[in-house]
C-alpha positions, 0 to 999 in steps of 0.5 A: 500499499502507498504511503507510511501512515497508520490511516488510509483512505478507501475511495474515488480518486477525487475523494482519496487524492487530497489526502494523499496530497498531505501524506495520507496512504490511499487506495483508489476504488469504485463500487465494483471492487470496494469490498474486495479492496476493504477486505484486502485493508482488513488484513493491513497494519492500518489502524483506521481506514477511512472509506467513501460513505457511498461504499456503505450499502456495499461494505455493510455486512463486511463491517458488521462481521468486523464489529468488536474492536478489530483493527483496522477500524472502518469509518465512512467519511461523506463523499463528494456531492449529495449522499445518503448521510451514512458518514454522519448517521455512523458518527452520531451513532458512535458519539451516542453509544461513546456518551450515552446522549444524542448530542445532534439537534435534528433540523426542522 
């Protein structure tokens, strides 16, 4: 894998390239090979793999099987453009689990 950090970005070129520019590792993928590349990264030395949120439906079952504190941790990040907001839903869920309170206000 390119780079030498403990963090990797899994996503489309448009998402991954800015992170690569600041020295983070990145693995380019699209919806056809995201699961295969995520599976490969699961066996890597990375501690955190940020992935494009539009991969979430493809990776959902894979992520459920990995739940429970196994490195690397897979974290969704917002993709370019409008999406389903999986990343924000996941962050909200993690915060609620960590502190026991939902700190996000719903937009009205």
